[in-house]
VEXSEDO-944970 format. One line per field, with one value per residue (C-alpha): residue number from 1; residue in one letter; x, y, z. Coordinates in Angstrom, 2 decimals. Each point is the difference from the previous one (the first is absolute). Example, Ala and Ser with C-alpha at 12.3 -4.5 7.8 and 13.67 -1.06 7.14 Angstrom:
BEGIN
num: 1_2
residuo: A_S
x: 12.30_1.37
y: -4.50_3.44
z: 7.80_-0.66
//
This chain:
BEGIN
num: 1_2_3_4_5_6_7_8_9_10_11_12_13_14_15_16_17_18_19_20_21_22_23_24_25_26_27_28_29_30_31_32_33_34_35_36_37_38_39_40_41_42_43_44_45_46_47_48_49_50_51_52_53_54_55_56_57_58_59_60_61_62_63_64_65_66_67_68_69_70_71_72_73_74_75_76_77_78_79_80_81_82_83_84_85_86_87_88_89_90_91_92_93_94_95_96_97_98_99_100_101_102_103_104_105_106_107_108_109_110_111_112_113_114_115_116_117_118_119_120_121_122_123_124_125_126_127_128_129_130_131_132_133_134_135_136_137_138_139_140_141_142_143_144_145_146_147_148_149_150_151_152_153_154_155_156_157_158_159_160_161_162_163_164_165_166_167_168_169_170_171_172_173_174_175_176_177_178_179_180_181_182_183_184_185_186_187_188_189_190_191_192_193_194_195_196_197_198_199_200_201_202_203_204_205_206_207_208_209_210_211_212_213_214_215_216_217_218_219_220_221_222_223_224_225_226_227_228_229_230_231_232_233_234_235_236_237_238_239_240_241_242_243_244_245_246_247_248_249_250_251_252_253_254_255_256_257_258_259_260_261_262_263_264_265_266_267_268_269_270_271_272_273_274_275_276_277_278_279_280_281_282_283_284_285_286_287_288_289_290_291_292_293_294_295_296_297_298_299_300_301_302_303_304_305_306_307_308_309_310_311_312_313_314_315_316_317_318_319_320_321_322_323_324_325_326_327_328_329_330_331_332_333_334_335_336_337_338_339_340_341_342_343_344_345_346_347_348_349_350_351_352_353_354_355_356_357_358_359_360_361_362_363_364_365_366_367_368_369_370_371_372_373_374_375_376_377_378_379_380_381_382_383_384_385_386_387_388_389_390_391_392_393_394_395_396_397_398_399_400_401_402_403_404_405_406_407_408_409_410_411_412_413_414_415_416_417_418_419_420_421_422_423_424_425_426_427_428_429_430
residuo: M_K_K_V_L_I_I_S_P_N_F_P_P_I_N_A_A_D_M_H_R_V_R_Q_S_L_V_Y_F_P_E_M_G_W_E_A_T_V_V_A_V_E_P_E_F_V_E_M_S_Q_D_P_L_L_M_E_S_L_P_E_T_S_A_I_K_R_I_R_A_F_N_T_R_Y_T_R_K_I_G_L_G_N_L_G_Y_R_S_L_W_F_Y_L_K_T_G_N_K_L_I_R_K_N_R_Y_D_L_I_Y_F_S_T_T_A_F_P_V_M_I_L_G_R_Y_W_K_W_K_F_G_I_P_F_I_I_D_M_Q_D_P_W_R_N_D_F_Y_L_D_K_P_R_N_E_R_P_P_K_F_R_I_A_Y_T_M_D_K_I_M_E_A_V_T_M_R_K_V_D_G_I_I_S_V_S_P_G_Y_P_K_T_L_M_E_R_Y_S_N_I_K_P_E_R_C_V_T_I_P_F_G_G_A_S_H_D_F_E_I_L_D_K_A_G_V_E_N_P_L_F_Q_R_G_N_D_Y_I_N_F_A_Y_I_G_R_G_G_H_D_M_N_L_A_V_S_G_I_F_A_G_L_K_L_G_L_D_K_D_P_E_L_F_S_K_V_R_M_F_F_I_G_T_S_Y_A_A_D_G_L_G_Q_K_T_I_Q_P_V_A_D_K_F_G_V_G_N_H_V_V_E_I_T_D_R_L_P_Y_F_S_A_L_K_V_I_K_D_A_D_I_L_I_I_P_G_S_T_D_T_N_Y_T_A_S_K_L_Y_P_Y_I_L_A_Q_R_P_L_I_A_V_F_N_E_T_S_T_V_V_D_I_L_G_K_T_R_A_G_T_C_V_T_F_R_N_E_D_P_I_E_E_I_A_G_R_I_Y_P_V_M_K_Q_F_I_A_K_L_P_F_V_P_E_T_D_W_A_E_F_E_P_Y_S_A_R_E_A_T_R_K_Q_V_D_F_F_N_K_I_L_K_Q
x: 72.15_-3.67_-2.13_-2.44_-2.41_-0.47_-3.05_0.85_-2.01_1.83_3.68_3.00_0.13_-3.43_0.42_-2.35_0.32_-1.24_2.80_2.91_-0.06_0.47_2.40_2.27_-0.21_0.89_3.73_-0.01_-2.39_2.58_2.56_-2.79_-1.02_-2.90_-0.41_-2.60_-2.10_-1.89_-3.12_-0.66_-2.23_1.57_0.65_-2.13_-3.11_0.73_-1.31_2.97_3.17_3.25_3.59_2.43_2.70_-2.00_1.07_3.61_-0.91_-1.06_2.48_0.88_-1.08_-3.51_-2.72_-2.83_-2.99_-2.02_-3.72_-2.68_-3.04_-3.19_0.67_-1.60_-0.78_-2.89_-0.59_-0.48_-3.03_-1.67_1.59_2.81_3.54_1.23_3.10_-0.85_-3.25_1.48_2.85_-1.87_-0.77_3.57_1.40_-2.27_1.20_3.70_0.01_-1.55_2.67_2.90_-1.21_-0.47_3.49_1.82_-0.20_-0.58_0.10_-1.87_-2.03_0.57_-2.32_1.74_-2.20_-2.81_-1.78_-2.11_-2.38_2.83_0.41_-3.15_2.06_1.91_-3.02_-0.57_3.61_0.09_-3.12_1.21_3.71_0.29_2.50_-0.16_-0.20_1.05_-1.44_1.99_-2.44_1.46_-3.37_-3.44_-1.88_-3.49_0.41_-2.60_1.74_-2.23_-3.34_-0.83_1.52_-2.06_-0.35_2.39_2.81_-0.46_1.94_-1.83_-2.52_0.52_-3.21_0.38_3.72_-0.57_-2.64_2.23_3.01_-2.02_-1.12_3.36_1.99_-2.21_0.29_3.78_0.85_-1.91_2.61_3.16_3.04_1.89_-0.20_2.95_-0.87_1.63_-2.08_-1.05_-3.49_-0.84_0.45_-1.85_-3.00_0.14_0.18_-3.14_-1.81_1.23_0.43_2.52_2.58_2.07_2.86_2.56_-1.01_0.69_3.14_0.63_2.83_0.30_1.55_3.77_2.33_2.15_3.23_0.85_-2.66_1.99_3.12_-1.93_-1.26_3.48_1.41_-2.91_0.27_-3.77_-1.17_-2.37_-3.01_-1.37_2.74_3.74_1.65_1.36_-2.29_-1.49_-2.84_-0.32_-1.39_-2.17_-0.91_-2.47_-0.33_-3.03_-3.75_-2.40_-3.60_-2.65_1.27_3.11_-1.96_0.65_3.78_0.14_-2.18_2.34_3.00_-1.53_-1.37_3.51_1.46_-2.51_1.11_3.59_-0.84_-1.85_2.52_3.31_-0.56_3.70_0.72_-3.05_-0.50_2.27_-1.72_-1.39_-1.69_-0.21_-2.58_0.56_-1.78_-2.99_-2.52_-0.19_-1.90_1.58_2.17_-2.05_-3.12_0.81_-1.97_1.96_-0.57_2.91_-0.12_-3.60_1.01_2.97_-2.28_-2.40_2.75_1.26_3.35_-0.86_2.71_2.59_-1.29_0.31_-2.08_0.54_-2.33_1.99_2.64_3.65_2.22_1.33_3.58_-1.07_-1.99_3.11_1.93_-2.62_0.11_3.79_0.13_-2.64_1.03_-2.61_-2.18_-3.52_-2.36_-3.68_-1.70_-3.55_-2.84_-0.22_1.94_1.16_1.75_3.78_1.94_1.95_2.02_1.54_3.19_1.10_-0.57_2.34_2.60_-0.07_1.60_-1.95_-1.68_-3.31_-3.27_-2.83_-3.53_-1.74_-2.63_1.63_-0.74_1.84_3.10_1.72_0.23_1.96_2.25_1.06_0.51_2.35_1.97_0.12_-0.38_-2.60_-2.57_-3.54_-2.74_-2.88_-3.73_-3.19_-2.89_-2.10_2.68_-0.92_2.00_1.28_1.63_1.70_1.19_1.38_2.16_1.12_0.93_2.91_1.42_-0.04_1.53_2.78_0.74_0.06_2.25_2.39_0.42_2.05_0.40_-0.02_-1.95_2.12_-1.61_0.82_0.73_0.34_-3.61_-1.01_1.41_-3.17_-1.84_2.40_-1.12_2.22_-1.50_-3.53_0.71_1.41_-3.20_-2.09_2.02_-0.23_-3.76_-0.15_1.80_-2.20_-3.21_1.28_0.60_-3.54
y: -30.90_0.72_1.59_2.89_1.26_3.74_1.83_3.67_1.58_3.36_-0.64_1.84_1.94_0.95_2.79_-1.26_0.05_-3.55_-1.78_1.24_-2.78_-2.68_2.11_0.53_-3.63_-1.80_0.56_-1.57_-2.94_-2.45_0.47_-0.64_-3.29_1.04_0.04_2.52_0.25_3.27_0.20_3.60_1.74_1.25_3.75_0.87_-1.14_2.02_3.55_1.31_1.85_-1.84_0.46_-2.13_0.51_-2.28_-2.94_0.64_-0.72_-3.58_-2.89_-1.17_-3.51_1.06_-2.35_2.27_-1.28_2.71_-0.42_1.97_1.78_1.20_3.37_3.04_1.33_-2.45_-0.68_3.66_0.03_-2.12_1.95_-2.49_1.23_-2.04_-1.97_-2.84_-0.76_0.60_-2.46_-2.64_-2.35_0.13_-0.67_-3.02_-1.49_0.76_-0.98_-3.37_-0.71_1.09_-1.95_-3.17_0.36_0.96_-1.22_3.24_-0.16_3.28_2.64_3.61_2.87_3.37_2.60_2.49_-1.36_-1.97_-2.02_-2.32_-1.16_-2.10_-2.42_-0.96_-1.87_-1.65_-1.14_-1.28_-2.09_-1.22_-0.58_-0.06_2.90_2.40_3.72_3.17_3.48_3.20_2.64_3.35_1.76_-1.06_-2.16_0.47_3.54_1.04_3.34_1.86_-1.47_2.94_2.65_2.36_-0.95_2.70_-1.47_-3.56_-1.55_-0.26_-2.89_-0.65_-1.92_-2.48_-0.50_-0.41_-2.70_-1.98_0.41_-1.18_-3.18_-0.86_0.73_-2.34_-2.82_0.34_0.66_-2.99_-2.25_2.14_-1.60_3.13_3.78_2.36_3.63_3.41_0.95_-1.99_1.47_-1.91_-3.54_1.08_1.00_-3.24_-2.09_1.72_-0.86_-3.55_-2.58_-2.06_2.81_-0.34_2.15_-2.70_0.19_3.72_2.13_3.71_0.84_3.59_0.60_0.02_2.79_-0.76_1.97_-1.59_2.21_3.10_-1.52_-0.47_3.57_1.45_-1.98_0.76_3.77_0.45_3.61_1.73_1.09_2.41_2.18_0.52_-0.75_3.12_2.43_3.06_-1.96_-2.30_-3.08_-2.42_-3.20_-2.84_-2.84_-2.18_-0.24_2.61_-0.56_1.26_-2.24_2.22_3.24_0.39_-0.37_2.14_2.66_0.06_0.41_2.89_1.67_-0.29_1.53_2.86_0.57_0.17_2.47_2.21_-0.19_-0.44_1.24_0.45_-3.62_-1.59_2.17_-2.16_-3.29_-2.06_-3.32_-2.63_-2.80_-2.40_-3.14_0.58_-2.00_-3.64_1.02_-0.21_2.96_3.09_-1.38_0.50_2.38_2.29_-0.57_2.03_3.31_0.80_-0.36_2.31_2.56_-0.26_1.01_2.79_-1.58_-1.25_2.08_-1.88_-3.46_-2.04_-3.15_-2.31_-3.00_-1.96_-2.40_0.65_-2.84_-1.76_1.21_3.54_-0.07_-1.14_2.87_2.49_-1.17_-0.10_3.60_1.39_2.27_-1.58_-3.07_-0.01_-3.00_0.40_-2.95_-1.34_0.07_-3.74_-1.24_-3.09_2.08_-0.36_1.98_-2.59_2.77_0.91_-2.01_1.68_3.29_-1.10_-1.28_3.34_1.49_3.23_1.88_-1.79_1.06_-2.53_0.88_-3.19_-1.38_-0.76_-3.73_-0.35_-2.19_2.97_1.65_-2.91_-0.42_3.64_-0.04_-2.98_1.08_3.73_0.57_2.74_1.67_-1.33_2.45_-2.09_0.59_-1.67_-0.05_2.17_2.71_3.49_1.13_3.00_-2.30_-2.10_3.16_1.25_-3.13_0.09_3.67_-0.05_-3.17_1.56_3.19_-1.98_-2.00_3.05_1.97_-2.94_-0.60_-1.50_-3.09_-3.78_-2.10_-1.93_-3.29_-3.08_-2.42_-2.96_0.60_0.33_-3.41_-1.91_2.09_-0.79_-1.95_-2.96_-0.23_0.35_-2.91_-2.13_0.57_-1.04_-3.18_-0.86_0.37_-2.10_-2.80_0.34_-0.30_-3.07_-1.72_0.63
z: -21.17_0.68_-2.71_0.33_-2.65_0.43_-1.35_-0.57_-2.85_0.17_-0.52_-1.49_-2.17_1.41_2.52_2.74_3.77_0.56_-1.89_2.08_2.60_-2.64_-2.08_3.00_1.16_-3.24_0.42_3.48_-0.43_-1.50_2.77_2.50_-1.61_-2.23_-3.78_-1.11_-3.16_-0.42_-2.16_-1.07_-2.52_-3.23_0.39_-3.04_1.90_3.16_0.31_1.93_-0.88_-0.58_1.11_-2.05_2.66_2.30_-2.17_1.02_3.61_-0.84_0.00_-3.50_0.97_1.03_-1.27_-1.12_-1.95_-1.77_-0.69_-1.78_1.41_-1.62_-1.60_1.64_-3.47_0.14_3.71_0.90_-2.26_2.69_2.84_0.77_0.52_2.98_-1.02_2.37_-1.80_-3.46_0.58_2.03_-2.90_-1.30_3.48_0.29_-3.29_0.49_3.65_-0.77_-2.60_2.20_3.04_-2.04_-1.44_3.20_3.56_1.88_3.76_0.48_-1.83_1.07_-0.94_0.36_-1.63_0.50_-3.09_2.47_-2.23_-1.15_3.61_-0.26_-2.12_3.14_1.28_-3.39_-0.42_3.57_-0.69_-3.40_0.70_3.78_0.13_2.98_-0.72_1.77_-0.57_0.42_1.28_-1.04_0.14_1.22_-2.51_1.44_1.24_2.60_0.53_-2.45_1.11_2.28_-2.29_-2.18_-3.66_-1.21_2.12_-1.23_-2.89_-3.34_-0.23_3.69_0.72_-2.89_0.66_3.73_-0.51_-2.34_2.29_2.99_-1.77_-1.58_3.15_2.02_-2.54_-0.09_3.64_1.32_-1.60_0.19_1.64_0.98_0.05_-0.43_0.65_0.00_3.04_3.09_-0.35_-3.18_1.45_3.15_-2.10_-1.98_3.18_1.23_-3.24_-0.62_2.76_-1.98_0.01_3.17_1.36_-0.79_-3.66_-0.24_-0.06_-0.42_-2.41_-1.25_-3.41_0.23_-0.94_-3.04_0.07_-3.37_-1.60_0.93_-1.54_-3.26_0.28_0.37_-2.93_-2.33_0.33_0.36_-0.20_2.40_-2.10_2.62_1.47_0.27_3.30_1.61_-1.80_1.68_1.59_2.99_-1.69_1.99_-1.82_0.40_-2.52_0.56_-0.04_1.27_0.99_2.38_2.81_0.06_0.28_3.73_-0.32_-3.14_1.63_2.98_-2.30_-1.93_3.12_1.45_-3.16_0.27_3.60_-1.23_-2.74_2.50_2.85_-1.85_-3.55_-0.69_0.92_-1.67_-3.09_-2.15_0.90_-2.87_0.64_-2.76_0.26_-2.88_-1.20_2.25_-2.06_-1.07_-3.13_-3.43_-0.96_-0.67_1.67_3.68_2.22_2.29_3.71_1.40_-1.87_1.03_3.66_-0.53_-1.64_2.92_2.42_-2.23_-0.88_-3.49_-1.65_2.08_-1.00_-3.19_-0.42_-2.97_0.01_-2.62_1.27_-0.79_-1.17_3.10_-0.33_-0.87_3.24_1.89_-1.57_1.19_3.60_-0.06_-1.27_2.37_2.85_2.27_-0.44_1.39_0.26_0.94_1.65_-0.05_2.49_-0.72_3.01_-1.90_-2.65_-0.26_-2.60_-1.97_-1.62_3.38_-0.55_-3.26_1.80_2.77_-2.47_-1.81_3.14_-0.17_2.89_0.53_1.62_0.29_1.15_1.13_2.32_3.34_-0.38_-3.33_-0.21_-1.67_3.42_1.45_-3.05_-0.10_3.74_-0.17_-3.06_0.82_-3.77_0.38_2.19_0.29_0.91_1.33_0.11_1.15_-2.42_2.29_0.37_-1.26_-3.01_1.96_2.56_-2.69_-1.76_3.30_0.22_-3.63_-0.25_2.52_-1.58_-3.48_1.41_1.70_-3.15_-2.29_2.35_0.27_-3.76_-1.47_2.18_-0.22_2.53_2.49_-0.93_2.06_-2.84_2.35_1.06_-3.65_-0.98_1.04_-2.60_-2.87_-3.08_0.94_3.47_-1.37_-2.36_2.82_1.99_-3.00_-0.46_3.69_-0.26_-3.18_1.79_3.06_-2.02_-1.83_3.35_1.26
//
């Protein structure tokens, strides 16, 4: 049995998007010949909401080592909130102890708390252990360089400079890259000559049907609406942001077309956009509602920036009449939440750049309709494509998508884990 040390600062019961790959894989690693130890930050030091039900999705035999991080009560006084920086020292100490005690074959970083990844290079130098990085988002993100200041994340220039330096130090010694999107490894190969195609693999997050079994047994309530009420409830659970403005604008302009042309059909539409900010609860800035107001449909739209508990979010998408997912103008963006949406078996509309992998996945599985756009398309054109799809879906309600589950199997959590393990073994042979 080979051993892998997994670095995943956000971990159940923390309700974070970047822990799901590891969470879903733990149950399958042993049968595929790997013994995993996860090192995660104690929940009390993580500024994110929690969902205790997430613990029920972990195998009872899971080896999880919890560490501390510097408390934001003190670090925010100097402007530091990033969990990666706050936990870096504790990861260094704990990792050193664990590696000395155990003979790990591989170190695997699966997180968006990027600063901890620099330890991969250190541990490789000190102990000779190869390391793999799971790129779920860009680390050094050039996307915002040409954007106006009001569309950039807070403290962008300082964060970008640090990310640029730390990414370069780390990536020049990385042994393998796993990514949710083929665009991320392509960018890294252009920056760093040591990263070759054979050292990269694209593995989207898998869909875990087991989560819906937990949901049904737990009797989780929908905190937003009752299924079958007098409204036609659209739902989206996930981040917002200015890079989604084009897709969101197209959606709301399409809704406005519907209200003008088919008021009887569209008047009962309500669209919920939930968990749109990564900020701590109560501190998020709305990026969806202002766009809805701009297009005159604000009274049909509800944006809540706070994240729902994971299983409450699953309940919302399972209860929705129609699911809607806006995509990014960042052509590398892939919506990792797509697979729970498919497993919810609800009518699904996605609005994505034509180059996104979402287009191909929905085409193969027939789990929903993807309205595509190019970044230079006028909003009116995108709205003109969205409006008839929404009209068709609303008129057809209620219905269940005729999903091809055989085509969906490659996107299951088990298959995603098998692909990870195959890549682990490949890297160890190089």
